[in-house]
C-alpha positions as CSV (number, residue, x, y, z in Angstrom):
1,M,-20.7,-11.2,49.3
2,K,-19.1,-11.7,52.7
3,K,-17.8,-14.7,52.8
4,K,-18.9,-17.0,56.2
5,D,-17.0,-16.3,59.7
6,D,-17.2,-19.6,61.7
7,K,-15.0,-21.7,64.2
8,D,-13.6,-23.7,60.2
9,T,-12.5,-20.2,58.7
10,R,-8.8,-20.3,57.8
11,Y,-7.0,-17.1,57.4
12,F,-3.6,-17.1,55.3
13,L,-1.1,-15.5,53.3
14,D,0.4,-16.2,49.8
15,L,4.2,-15.5,49.0
16,D,5.9,-16.1,45.7
17,L,9.8,-17.4,47.4
18,K,11.1,-16.3,43.8
19,N,10.5,-13.1,44.2
20,R,9.9,-13.0,48.2
21,K,6.7,-11.7,46.9
22,I,3.5,-11.5,48.3
23,I,0.4,-12.9,46.0
24,N,-2.4,-12.6,48.1
25,W,-3.8,-12.5,51.4
26,D,-7.4,-14.3,51.7
27,C,-9.7,-15.4,53.9
28,D,-11.7,-19.2,53.4
29,Q,-13.2,-21.4,54.8
30,R,-11.1,-25.2,55.7
31,H,-13.0,-27.7,53.7
32,I,-12.1,-25.8,50.6
33,L,-8.8,-24.9,51.3
34,V,-7.8,-28.5,52.5
35,G,-7.8,-29.6,48.3
36,Q,-5.7,-25.8,46.8
37,E,-2.8,-26.6,45.0
38,L,-0.7,-23.6,44.1
39,A,0.0,-21.8,40.9
40,S,4.2,-23.0,40.7
41,P,6.6,-25.0,43.3
42,F,7.7,-21.5,44.7
43,H,4.2,-20.1,46.0
44,H,3.9,-21.1,50.0
45,R,1.2,-21.0,51.7
46,I,1.5,-19.5,56.0
47,F,-1.6,-19.5,57.7
48,L,-2.1,-16.6,59.7
49,T,-4.5,-16.3,63.1
50,K,-7.6,-13.6,62.9
51,G,-5.9,-10.3,64.6
52,Q,-3.1,-11.1,62.8
53,Y,-5.7,-11.3,59.8
54,H,-6.9,-8.9,60.6
55,K,-3.0,-6.5,62.3
56,L,-2.0,-6.4,58.0
57,E,-5.3,-5.8,56.0
58,R,-5.7,-3.0,59.4
59,K,-2.2,-1.8,57.0
60,N,-2.9,-1.7,54.5
61,L,-6.0,0.3,54.8
62,E,-3.6,3.0,56.5
63,L,-0.3,2.4,54.3
64,G,-3.4,3.5,51.6
65,K,-4.3,6.2,52.3
């Protein structure tokens, strides 16, 4: 199912600061993200612009080929 993309969509990158690894990147609606807690105190969420998020996805696809 395709996620809704509107003015309340937020794009993010989840990092594990202890291991210095990317855990996940995704997007979701603002009201859903507000109450979320990450699994560990070493995990940190960074919000991205839509353009930054799509650039990350494109680069990932290029490297995956």
